[in-house]
C-alpha positions as CSV (number, residue, x, y, z in Angstrom):
1,M,-32.0,-9.9,-7.2
2,A,-28.5,-9.6,-8.0
3,E,-28.4,-6.1,-6.8
4,L,-29.7,-7.2,-3.4
5,L,-27.3,-10.1,-3.1
6,S,-24.3,-7.6,-4.1
7,I,-25.5,-5.2,-1.1
8,L,-25.6,-8.3,1.3
9,Y,-22.0,-9.2,0.0
10,I,-20.7,-5.7,1.0
11,A,-22.6,-5.5,4.2
12,L,-21.1,-8.8,5.4
13,F,-17.6,-7.3,4.6
14,A,-18.7,-3.9,6.4
15,A,-20.0,-5.9,9.5
16,S,-16.8,-8.1,9.8
17,G,-14.9,-4.9,9.7
18,I,-16.9,-3.4,12.5
19,G,-16.4,-6.8,14.5
20,I,-12.6,-6.4,14.1
21,S,-13.1,-2.7,15.1
22,R,-14.9,-3.6,18.4
23,F,-12.0,-5.8,19.4
24,L,-9.1,-3.4,18.2
25,F,-10.6,0.0,19.0
26,S,-13.0,-0.5,21.8
27,R,-11.4,2.6,23.5
28,E,-12.7,4.9,20.7
29,K,-16.0,6.8,20.6
30,P,-18.9,4.9,18.6
31,L,-18.5,7.2,15.4
32,V,-14.9,6.5,15.2
33,R,-15.1,2.8,16.0
34,I,-17.6,2.4,13.4
35,W,-15.8,4.3,10.8
36,L,-12.6,2.4,11.2
37,G,-14.6,-0.8,11.2
38,L,-16.1,0.1,7.8
39,A,-12.5,1.0,6.7
40,L,-11.2,-2.3,7.7
41,G,-14.3,-3.7,5.8
42,M,-13.3,-1.9,2.7
43,A,-9.7,-3.1,2.9
44,M,-11.1,-6.8,3.2
45,F,-13.4,-6.4,0.4
46,I,-10.8,-4.9,-1.8
47,W,-8.2,-7.4,-0.9
48,F,-9.3,-10.7,0.1
49,P,-11.5,-11.7,-3.1
50,A,-8.1,-10.4,-5.1
51,L,-5.8,-12.6,-3.0
52,F,-7.9,-15.6,-3.8
53,S,-8.1,-14.5,-7.5
54,F,-4.3,-14.4,-7.7
55,L,-4.5,-18.2,-7.2
56,L,-7.8,-19.3,-8.8
57,G,-8.5,-16.6,-11.3
58,F,-11.0,-13.9,-11.2
59,Y,-14.3,-16.3,-10.8
60,L,-16.9,-16.6,-8.6
61,P,-15.3,-19.1,-6.1
62,A,-12.5,-16.6,-5.4
63,Q,-15.1,-13.9,-4.6
64,L,-16.8,-16.3,-2.2
65,L,-13.7,-17.4,-0.5
66,G,-12.7,-13.8,0.1
67,L,-16.1,-13.1,1.7
68,L,-15.9,-16.4,3.9
69,L,-12.3,-15.3,5.1
70,A,-13.7,-11.7,6.0
71,C,-16.6,-13.4,7.8
72,L,-14.3,-15.6,9.9
73,A,-12.4,-12.7,10.7
74,G,-15.3,-10.4,11.9
75,I,-16.7,-13.3,13.8
76,A,-13.4,-13.7,15.8
77,G,-13.5,-9.8,16.3
78,F,-17.1,-10.0,17.7
79,Y,-16.1,-12.9,19.7
80,F,-13.0,-11.8,21.3
81,S,-14.6,-8.3,22.0
82,R,-17.3,-9.7,24.4
83,K,-15.2,-9.0,27.4
84,K,-14.0,-5.5,26.3
85,S,-15.8,-2.5,27.8
86,L,-16.9,-0.4,24.7
87,V,-16.5,3.2,25.3
88,A,-19.9,5.2,25.0
89,S,-20.2,8.9,24.1
90,P,-23.3,11.1,23.2
91,W,-24.2,11.1,19.6
92,K,-25.5,14.9,20.2
93,V,-22.0,16.3,19.8
94,E,-21.8,14.8,16.4
95,V,-24.9,16.5,15.1
96,P,-23.2,19.2,13.3
97,F,-21.2,16.4,11.5
98,F,-24.3,14.5,10.5
99,I,-25.6,17.7,9.0
100,A,-22.7,18.8,7.0
101,G,-21.4,15.3,6.1
102,G,-25.0,14.3,5.2
103,L,-25.2,17.3,2.9
104,L,-21.7,16.3,1.3
105,L,-22.8,12.8,1.0
106,T,-26.1,13.8,-0.7
107,V,-24.1,16.0,-3.1
108,C,-21.7,13.2,-3.9
109,L,-24.2,10.5,-4.7
110,V,-26.4,12.7,-6.9
111,L,-23.3,13.7,-8.9
112,L,-22.3,9.9,-8.8
113,S,-25.9,9.0,-10.2
114,T,-26.2,11.7,-12.9
115,H,-22.5,10.9,-13.9
116,T,-22.6,7.1,-14.3
117,I,-23.7,6.0,-17.7
118,V,-27.3,7.1,-17.2
119,P,-29.6,5.1,-19.8
120,R,-32.0,7.1,-21.7
121,D,-33.5,6.4,-25.2
122,G,-31.0,3.7,-25.4
123,A,-27.9,5.8,-25.4
124,L,-25.7,6.3,-22.2
125,Y,-24.9,9.7,-20.7
126,V,-22.3,11.0,-18.3
127,G,-21.4,14.2,-16.7
128,Q,-18.4,16.6,-17.5
129,S,-15.9,15.1,-15.0
130,T,-16.7,11.6,-16.1
131,Y,-16.7,12.0,-19.8
132,G,-12.9,11.4,-19.9
133,D,-12.0,8.7,-17.5
134,L,-15.3,6.6,-16.8
135,A,-15.1,4.7,-20.0
136,M,-11.6,3.3,-18.9
137,H,-12.8,2.5,-15.6
138,L,-15.9,0.8,-17.1
139,G,-13.5,-1.2,-19.3
140,F,-11.2,-2.2,-16.4
141,I,-14.2,-3.5,-14.3
142,S,-15.9,-5.4,-17.2
143,S,-12.8,-6.9,-18.6
144,I,-11.6,-8.3,-15.3
145,A,-14.9,-9.9,-14.5
146,T,-15.4,-11.0,-18.0
147,Q,-12.0,-12.5,-19.0
148,G,-11.1,-13.7,-15.2
149,T,-7.3,-13.1,-16.0
150,F,-6.0,-11.8,-12.7
151,P,-3.5,-10.0,-12.3
152,P,-5.4,-8.2,-15.3
153,M,-4.3,-7.5,-18.8
154,Y,-5.2,-4.3,-20.7
155,S,-8.4,-5.1,-22.9
156,I,-7.3,-1.9,-24.9
157,C,-3.7,-3.2,-25.3
158,P,-4.2,-6.9,-25.1
159,D,-1.3,-9.2,-23.7
160,M,0.0,-5.9,-21.9
161,P,-0.1,-6.0,-18.1
162,V,-2.2,-3.5,-16.8
163,N,0.2,-0.5,-15.6
164,Y,-2.2,0.8,-13.0
165,P,-3.4,0.3,-9.2
166,F,-5.9,-2.1,-10.3
167,L,-7.5,-3.2,-7.2
168,C,-9.7,-0.1,-7.3
169,E,-11.3,-1.8,-10.3
170,S,-11.3,-5.4,-9.3
171,V,-13.5,-4.4,-6.2
172,G,-16.2,-3.2,-9.0
173,S,-15.5,-6.3,-10.8
174,T,-16.4,-8.5,-8.2
175,I,-20.1,-7.0,-7.9
176,Y,-20.3,-6.9,-11.7
177,L,-19.2,-10.8,-11.4
178,L,-22.4,-11.3,-9.1
179,G,-24.6,-10.4,-11.9
180,T,-25.5,-6.7,-11.4
181,S,-25.5,-4.1,-14.2
182,L,-22.1,-2.2,-15.1
183,R,-23.8,1.0,-13.7
184,F,-24.8,-0.6,-10.4
185,A,-21.3,-2.1,-9.9
186,T,-19.5,0.9,-10.3
187,M,-22.0,3.0,-8.3
188,V,-22.4,0.9,-5.2
189,T,-18.7,0.3,-4.6
190,A,-17.9,4.0,-5.1
191,S,-20.8,5.0,-2.8
192,Y,-19.1,2.9,0.0
193,A,-15.7,4.6,-0.6
194,I,-17.3,8.0,-0.8
195,L,-18.9,7.6,2.7
196,L,-15.5,6.5,4.1
197,V,-13.8,9.5,2.8
198,I,-16.3,12.1,4.1
199,M,-16.3,10.1,7.5
200,G,-12.5,10.0,7.3
201,V,-11.7,13.6,6.5
202,Y,-14.1,14.8,9.7
203,C,-12.6,12.2,12.0
204,F,-9.0,12.9,11.0
205,F,-9.7,16.7,11.8
206,Q,-11.6,15.7,15.0
207,E,-8.6,13.8,16.2
208,W,-6.3,16.7,15.4
209,L,-8.2,19.9,16.2
210,G,-10.4,18.6,18.8
211,E,-13.4,20.8,18.5
212,T,-16.6,19.8,16.6
213,R,-17.0,23.3,14.9
214,K,-13.5,23.5,13.8
215,S,-13.4,19.9,12.3
216,V,-16.7,20.4,10.5
217,F,-15.5,23.8,9.1
218,A,-12.2,22.1,8.1
219,M,-13.8,19.4,6.3
220,L,-16.2,21.9,4.4
221,L,-13.1,23.8,3.4
222,F,-11.4,20.6,2.0
223,F,-14.3,19.5,0.1
224,V,-15.8,22.9,-1.1
225,G,-13.0,25.6,-0.4
226,G,-11.7,27.2,-3.6
227,G,-9.6,30.0,-4.6
228,F,-10.4,33.2,-6.5
229,G,-11.6,31.6,-9.8
230,F,-15.1,33.0,-9.5
231,W,-13.6,36.4,-10.3
232,Y,-13.3,35.6,-14.0
233,F,-17.1,35.0,-14.2
234,F,-18.3,38.0,-12.2
235,D,-15.9,40.5,-13.9
236,L,-17.3,43.1,-16.4
237,L,-20.7,41.3,-16.0
238,K,-22.8,44.3,-17.0
239,D,-21.1,44.4,-20.5
240,N,-20.9,40.6,-21.0
241,P,-24.0,38.8,-19.3
242,Q,-22.9,35.5,-21.0
243,N,-19.7,35.5,-18.9
244,L,-21.6,33.9,-15.9
245,T,-23.9,32.0,-17.9
246,R,-21.3,30.0,-19.8
247,L,-20.0,28.6,-16.5
248,F,-23.1,26.3,-16.6
249,T,-22.5,25.3,-20.3
250,A,-19.1,25.5,-21.5
251,F,-16.9,22.2,-21.3
252,Y,-14.4,22.6,-18.5
253,E,-14.7,26.5,-17.8
254,T,-15.4,26.7,-14.1
255,P,-13.9,28.6,-11.2
256,T,-11.6,25.8,-10.2
257,N,-10.8,24.4,-13.5
258,F,-10.2,27.0,-16.2
259,V,-6.8,26.1,-17.8
260,P,-6.6,29.1,-20.2
261,N,-6.7,31.5,-17.1
262,G,-4.2,29.4,-15.1
263,M,-7.1,27.9,-12.6
264,R,-5.8,24.3,-11.9
265,W,-6.7,23.5,-8.5
266,V,-9.9,21.5,-8.9
267,N,-12.8,20.7,-6.6
268,P,-12.1,17.4,-5.0
269,I,-15.6,16.1,-5.1
270,A,-16.4,17.1,-8.9
271,D,-13.0,16.4,-10.4
272,M,-11.3,13.8,-8.2
273,M,-13.6,11.7,-6.0
274,I,-16.5,11.1,-8.7
275,P,-14.4,10.4,-11.8
276,Q,-10.9,8.8,-10.4
277,R,-11.8,5.5,-8.8
278,A,-8.0,4.9,-7.8
279,L,-7.8,8.1,-5.7
280,L,-11.5,7.6,-4.3
281,F,-10.6,4.1,-3.0
282,G,-7.1,5.3,-1.8
283,W,-8.4,8.0,0.2
284,S,-10.9,5.7,1.7
285,L,-8.0,3.8,3.5
286,L,-5.4,6.8,3.5
287,F,-7.7,9.0,6.2
288,P,-7.7,6.2,8.4
289,C,-4.0,5.6,8.1
290,L,-3.4,9.4,8.7
291,F,-6.0,9.2,11.9
292,L,-3.8,6.2,13.4
293,L,-0.6,8.0,12.4
294,H,-1.5,11.1,14.4
295,R,-2.7,8.9,17.1
296,G,0.7,7.0,17.3
297,A,3.2,9.8,16.4
298,I,1.8,12.8,17.8
299,K,-0.3,11.5,20.7
300,R,2.4,8.6,21.3
301,D,-0.2,5.9,21.4
302,T,1.8,3.0,20.3
303,S,-1.2,0.6,20.1
304,A,-2.0,2.5,16.8
305,F,1.0,1.2,14.8
306,I,-0.2,-2.2,14.2
307,P,-3.4,-1.5,12.5
308,L,-1.8,1.4,10.8
309,G,0.8,-0.8,9.2
310,V,-1.9,-3.2,8.1
311,L,-3.9,-0.5,6.3
312,A,-0.9,1.3,4.9
313,G,0.4,-2.1,3.6
314,A,-2.9,-2.5,1.6
315,L,-2.4,0.8,-0.4
316,P,0.0,0.4,-3.3
317,L,-2.1,-1.5,-5.3
318,I,-5.0,0.5,-4.6
319,H,-3.6,4.1,-5.2
320,T,0.2,4.6,-5.2
321,H,0.0,8.3,-4.4
322,S,-1.7,7.8,-1.5
323,F,0.7,5.3,-0.2
324,L,3.6,7.8,-1.1
325,A,1.9,10.8,0.6
326,L,1.5,8.4,3.8
327,G,5.2,7.4,3.4
328,I,6.5,11.2,3.4
329,V,4.4,12.2,6.4
330,S,5.3,9.2,8.4
331,G,9.0,9.7,7.4
332,F,8.7,13.3,8.7
333,Y,7.3,12.1,12.0
334,L,10.0,9.5,12.5
335,I,12.7,12.1,12.0
336,R,10.8,14.3,14.2
337,S,10.7,11.7,16.9
338,F,14.5,11.1,16.6
339,I,15.1,14.9,17.0
340,K,12.8,15.1,20.2
341,N,14.3,11.9,21.4
342,E,11.1,10.3,22.3
343,G,12.5,7.0,23.3
344,K,12.7,3.4,22.6
345,T,9.1,2.8,23.1
346,Q,8.0,5.1,20.6
347,W,10.8,4.0,18.0
348,F,9.8,0.4,18.6
349,G,6.2,1.3,17.5
350,Y,7.6,3.0,14.4
351,A,9.7,-0.1,13.9
352,K,6.4,-2.6,14.1
353,Y,4.8,-0.1,11.7
354,L,7.7,-0.2,9.2
355,G,8.0,-3.9,9.4
356,I,4.4,-4.7,8.8
357,V,4.4,-2.2,5.8
358,L,7.4,-3.8,4.3
359,L,5.9,-7.1,4.8
360,L,2.7,-6.3,3.1
361,A,3.7,-3.6,0.6
362,L,7.2,-4.7,-0.7
363,P,5.7,-7.5,-2.9
364,Q,3.4,-5.0,-4.4
365,L,6.0,-2.5,-5.0
366,V,8.5,-5.0,-6.6
367,F,6.3,-7.1,-8.6
368,F,3.9,-4.2,-9.9
369,T,4.4,-0.8,-8.8
370,F,8.4,-0.4,-9.5
371,K,7.7,-2.0,-12.9
372,Q,5.0,0.3,-13.7
373,S,6.4,3.6,-12.7
374,G,10.1,3.4,-12.7
375,G,10.7,5.4,-15.8
376,F,8.1,8.2,-14.6
377,L,10.2,10.0,-12.1
378,K,11.8,13.4,-13.5
379,F,12.4,16.9,-12.3
380,H,9.6,19.3,-12.8
381,F,9.2,22.7,-11.0
382,N,6.2,24.4,-10.1
383,W,3.4,21.8,-10.8
384,A,1.0,22.8,-13.4
385,N,1.7,26.5,-13.5
386,E,2.4,27.2,-17.2
387,S,1.8,31.2,-17.4
388,D,1.6,32.9,-14.0
389,N,4.1,34.4,-11.5
390,Y,4.8,31.4,-9.0
391,I,3.4,33.0,-6.0
392,W,0.2,34.4,-8.0
393,F,-0.6,31.3,-9.2
394,Y,-1.1,29.8,-5.7
395,I,-2.8,32.6,-4.5
396,K,-5.7,32.9,-7.2
397,N,-5.8,29.1,-6.9
398,F,-6.2,28.6,-3.2
399,G,-7.5,32.0,-2.6
400,L,-7.7,32.8,1.2
401,I,-6.3,29.6,2.1
402,A,-3.1,30.5,0.5
403,L,-3.1,34.1,2.1
404,L,-4.1,32.7,5.5
405,A,-2.0,29.6,5.8
406,P,1.4,31.5,6.6
407,V,-0.4,33.5,9.2
408,A,-2.0,30.5,10.8
409,F,1.4,28.7,10.8
410,L,3.3,31.7,12.6
411,A,0.4,31.6,15.1
412,A,0.7,27.9,15.8
413,N,2.6,26.3,18.6
414,K,5.6,24.1,18.1
415,E,3.5,20.9,18.2
416,E,1.0,22.2,15.5
417,K,3.9,23.2,13.3
418,G,5.3,19.8,13.8
419,I,1.9,18.2,12.6
420,V,1.9,20.1,9.3
421,G,5.7,19.7,8.8
422,G,4.9,16.4,7.0
423,A,2.4,18.3,4.6
424,I,5.0,20.9,3.9
425,L,7.5,18.2,3.0
426,I,4.9,16.8,0.7
427,W,4.6,20.1,-1.1
428,L,8.1,20.6,-1.5
429,I,8.7,17.3,-3.1
430,A,5.6,17.4,-5.4
431,E,6.8,20.8,-6.4
432,F,10.2,19.3,-7.7
433,I,9.6,15.8,-8.7
434,Q,7.0,14.4,-11.1
435,F,6.0,11.2,-10.4
436,Q,3.9,10.0,-13.6
437,P,3.8,11.2,-17.2
438,N,1.2,13.8,-16.7
439,P,2.7,16.6,-14.2
440,Y,-0.8,17.7,-13.3
441,D,-1.4,14.3,-11.6
442,N,0.9,15.5,-8.9
443,N,-2.2,17.0,-7.3
444,K,-2.9,13.7,-5.9
445,L,0.0,14.3,-3.6
446,L,-0.7,18.2,-3.2
447,F,-4.4,17.3,-2.0
448,I,-3.0,15.7,1.3
449,A,-0.6,18.8,1.9
450,F,-3.9,20.9,1.3
451,L,-5.9,18.7,3.9
452,Y,-3.4,19.9,6.5
453,A,-3.7,23.4,5.3
454,C,-7.5,23.4,5.6
455,G,-7.1,22.0,9.1
456,L,-4.6,24.7,10.1
457,V,-6.3,27.8,8.6
458,G,-9.7,26.4,9.6
459,S,-8.7,26.2,13.0
460,W,-7.0,29.6,13.1
461,L,-10.2,31.4,11.7
462,F,-12.3,30.2,14.7
463,D,-9.5,31.2,17.2
464,A,-9.5,34.6,15.5
465,K,-13.2,34.8,15.6
466,D,-13.4,33.8,19.3
467,R,-10.9,36.7,20.0
468,L,-12.9,39.3,18.2
469,T,-16.1,38.1,19.8
470,R,-14.6,38.8,23.4
471,G,-15.2,42.7,22.7
472,A,-18.5,44.6,23.1
473,A,-21.7,43.1,21.9
474,R,-21.8,45.9,19.4
475,N,-18.9,43.9,17.4
476,R,-21.0,40.8,17.0
477,L,-22.8,42.0,13.9
478,S,-19.6,43.2,12.2
479,I,-18.0,39.8,13.1
480,A,-21.0,37.9,11.7
481,L,-20.6,40.0,8.5
482,L,-17.0,39.4,8.3
483,S,-17.6,35.7,8.7
484,A,-20.0,35.8,5.9
485,I,-17.6,37.5,3.7
486,V,-14.9,35.2,4.5
487,C,-17.1,32.1,4.0
488,A,-18.4,33.3,0.7
489,T,-14.9,34.0,-0.6
490,M,-13.7,30.7,0.5
491,F,-16.8,28.6,-0.6
492,L,-18.0,30.5,-3.9
493,S,-15.7,29.0,-6.6
494,G,-16.1,25.3,-5.2
495,G,-20.0,25.9,-4.8
496,L,-20.4,27.3,-8.3
497,T,-18.1,24.2,-9.6
498,L,-20.4,21.7,-8.1
499,G,-23.4,23.5,-9.4
500,R,-22.1,23.5,-13.0
501,E,-21.2,19.7,-12.5
502,Y,-24.6,19.0,-11.4
503,V,-26.3,20.3,-14.6
504,S,-23.7,18.9,-17.1
505,E,-24.5,15.9,-19.4
506,Y,-22.9,14.5,-22.4
507,Q,-23.6,11.5,-24.3
508,L,-20.8,9.0,-23.9
509,I,-22.2,6.2,-26.1
510,D,-25.0,6.2,-28.5
511,A,-28.0,3.9,-28.8
512,D,-26.9,2.0,-31.7
513,Q,-23.4,1.3,-30.2
514,V,-25.2,0.3,-26.9
515,A,-27.2,-2.3,-28.7
516,A,-24.0,-3.6,-30.6
517,A,-22.3,-4.0,-27.3
518,E,-25.3,-6.0,-25.7
519,F,-25.2,-8.3,-28.6
520,V,-21.5,-8.7,-28.4
521,K,-21.7,-9.5,-24.6
522,E,-24.2,-12.4,-25.3
523,N,-22.7,-13.8,-28.3
524,A,-18.7,-13.3,-28.5
525,A,-16.1,-15.3,-26.4
526,P,-15.0,-13.6,-23.4
527,D,-11.5,-13.2,-24.8
528,A,-12.5,-12.0,-28.3
529,T,-10.4,-9.3,-29.9
530,F,-12.2,-6.6,-32.0
531,L,-10.6,-4.1,-34.7
532,T,-12.2,-0.9,-33.8
533,Y,-11.3,3.0,-33.8
534,N,-9.2,3.9,-30.6
535,N,-11.7,6.5,-29.5
536,H,-11.9,6.7,-25.9
537,N,-15.7,6.1,-25.6
538,N,-15.2,2.7,-27.2
539,C,-18.4,0.8,-26.7
540,I,-16.7,-2.7,-26.9
541,A,-13.8,-1.7,-24.7
542,A,-16.0,0.1,-21.9
543,L,-19.2,-2.2,-21.9
544,T,-18.3,-5.6,-23.2
545,G,-15.1,-6.6,-21.3
546,R,-13.7,-7.8,-24.8
547,N,-10.4,-6.7,-26.2
548,I,-9.8,-4.2,-28.9
549,V,-6.8,-4.0,-30.8
550,C,-5.6,-0.7,-29.6
551,G,-7.4,1.8,-27.1
552,S,-7.0,5.4,-26.6
553,G,-3.7,7.0,-26.3
554,S,-5.1,9.4,-23.7
555,Y,-5.4,6.3,-21.4
556,L,-2.3,4.2,-22.6
557,F,0.3,7.1,-22.9
558,F,-0.3,8.1,-19.3
559,H,0.1,4.6,-18.2
560,G,3.4,4.4,-19.8
561,V,2.2,1.8,-22.3
562,A,4.0,1.2,-25.6
563,Y,1.1,1.1,-28.1
564,S,2.2,3.1,-31.1
565,A,2.7,0.0,-33.4
566,R,-0.9,-1.3,-32.7
567,E,-2.2,2.4,-33.3
568,Q,-0.3,2.8,-36.6
569,A,-1.9,-0.6,-37.7
570,L,-5.4,0.7,-37.3
571,P,-5.5,2.7,-40.5
572,L,-3.8,0.1,-42.7
573,L,-6.2,-2.6,-41.4
574,Y,-9.2,-0.3,-42.4
575,E,-7.9,1.4,-45.4
576,E,-5.7,-1.3,-47.1
577,P,-7.0,-4.6,-45.8
578,S,-6.1,-6.6,-49.0
579,T,-2.4,-5.7,-48.3
580,Y,-2.4,-5.7,-44.5
581,F,-5.2,-7.6,-42.9
582,G,-4.0,-11.1,-43.5
583,A,-0.9,-10.5,-41.6
584,Y,-2.1,-8.1,-38.8
585,S,-5.0,-10.2,-38.1
586,K,-2.9,-13.2,-37.1
587,Q,-0.5,-10.8,-35.2
588,Y,-3.2,-9.2,-33.1
589,D,-5.5,-12.1,-33.0
590,I,-8.5,-10.1,-34.6
591,D,-11.8,-12.1,-34.3
592,Y,-14.2,-9.3,-35.3
593,V,-14.2,-5.9,-37.3
594,F,-16.1,-3.1,-35.9
595,I,-17.5,-0.4,-38.3
596,G,-19.4,2.4,-36.6
597,S,-19.7,6.1,-36.8
598,S,-16.2,6.6,-35.2
599,E,-14.5,4.3,-37.6
600,L,-16.1,6.0,-40.7
601,A,-15.5,9.4,-39.7
602,N,-11.7,8.5,-39.2
603,Y,-10.9,6.2,-41.8
604,T,-11.6,5.8,-45.6
605,I,-12.7,2.2,-45.0
606,D,-12.5,-0.4,-47.9
607,L,-16.1,-1.5,-47.2
608,P,-16.2,-3.8,-50.2
609,Y,-13.3,-5.9,-48.8
610,F,-15.0,-6.6,-45.6
611,A,-18.3,-7.3,-47.2
612,D,-16.7,-9.7,-49.6
613,H,-14.5,-11.6,-47.2
614,F,-16.5,-11.8,-44.0
615,D,-19.8,-12.8,-42.7
616,V,-21.9,-10.1,-40.9
617,F,-22.0,-10.9,-37.1
618,Y,-24.3,-8.0,-36.3
619,Q,-25.9,-5.2,-37.9
620,N,-28.1,-2.2,-37.0
621,N,-28.5,1.2,-38.4
622,S,-25.1,2.6,-38.0
623,V,-23.2,-0.2,-36.8
624,T,-21.8,-3.5,-38.7
625,I,-19.6,-6.1,-37.3
626,Y,-18.0,-8.7,-39.4
627,R,-16.7,-12.1,-38.0
628,V,-13.2,-12.8,-39.1
629,N,-13.0,-16.4,-37.7
630,P,-16.2,-18.3,-38.3
């Protein structure tokens, strides 16, 4: 029942967005109007419950008030659009997108389903790409809903404000608060965002390139296109047949993610959208922003600037990199507008856009983003290249896209070059400035530059094919063969990576720890703190929404959190409790001591001390939990 109610809850936001879209975008064709409406619905779904939660705490009344506000806005949109003449267009022209986009959506949803804590024999399983980060996302979702603190604190470093764009997590917390399972809350919200991303990439390319065939191909190039990484798995295959089969069994040895061989340009579905919620929800709103920016800046439709400003202003607390990428492209287009002397009407449109963004985004930037990332900026050249020649690194990672992008750019007209200029600026900035502790994460900016490269190259390839096919009929077979070779070269690495991701499976949390977590959810206070080992797949942090003394450094370090004192206390608490437990338990408000396989494997635990001093709160075959404060 909770699952059905949550679907209805989301559907009401989506319908409200479509109602507003009918009023704002009545001149758009139906597919674009529906997509922009769904995007507006997503923005309200993320923000409206959060706004009330800032005032009331993250509890059910705030979520219902957020829904009420969205419904009122949607009703107003439907009402005021009654007299508008909605543009109609034949759906037949969109059939290629429905086929290609439907296949992409199916791949994404299958991977999402097989990679999100799949229960089997009491344990929980995930895929290769979600083994690392999913536990962190589950911890955010469960702790926000369980503890009700908003803005949220880290459950893996209590009393520390979250240094992360947390609205991508609170949207899942809303659904979890409605009574669904954690798996369902994670999946249903991500599914909505995935649909928007796929539609968004296509609609953006359609707005820019104009032709359905070019737009569909560029979309596929963005989601599946890859470099020459497949070479490492087919080379010398006769002497080493396992070279290919290990692709489907080894951990992170794929044609798009093989660090020892310098393959760092990952597949956006397998390695970005499925495991990284901030990026996924950021992209769900970024592509509508890029669409509206193109409409306003390139096609000079100033009516696009106001909705653009609203959506752009929603981005900082959802995904900071998306906001930054949009800002870079917008800044380039504004400079371009001044150089071209486009006039006061156009500049006033930019001014409205900037004013709305500042009004909405500045509080987020001042009170959250700048505090979180102010110390992260530093000079770093050549992104994630550690071992290759500069040019060769990008050739082998991007393949034909890298080789053809300069050709396509030279062949482009002046306007086309102006369109991709913002992407070039993104690339230059991301090549020299590191925006977070991990330099690899600059790919969240680089992917937007890659988006424009896919559009430029995809369009040029069709133009080149058209010129070749104007010759004699005997050339058609050779052109078809050439097209097949080009497509195989471009899509083989990405296709193999998706295949590897599909067959991957790893146990995240074993059955005994899942059972312990279920008991904790039912019997421990929502704000209770547990002493545990700081493994990333911590069952208490991921599944219960409760606090632990210190979580994994693989999360906290890259969020810029000072956690070393807590981490150093862990072995002292377990191994020398007679000396340290009394003081540290008060300092860190420890309510329970968790002893499981990870704790026993990493510490020489003074088991008699805990057995003598505390009552057993829960026990099964491999887990014992002691209650510190009866």
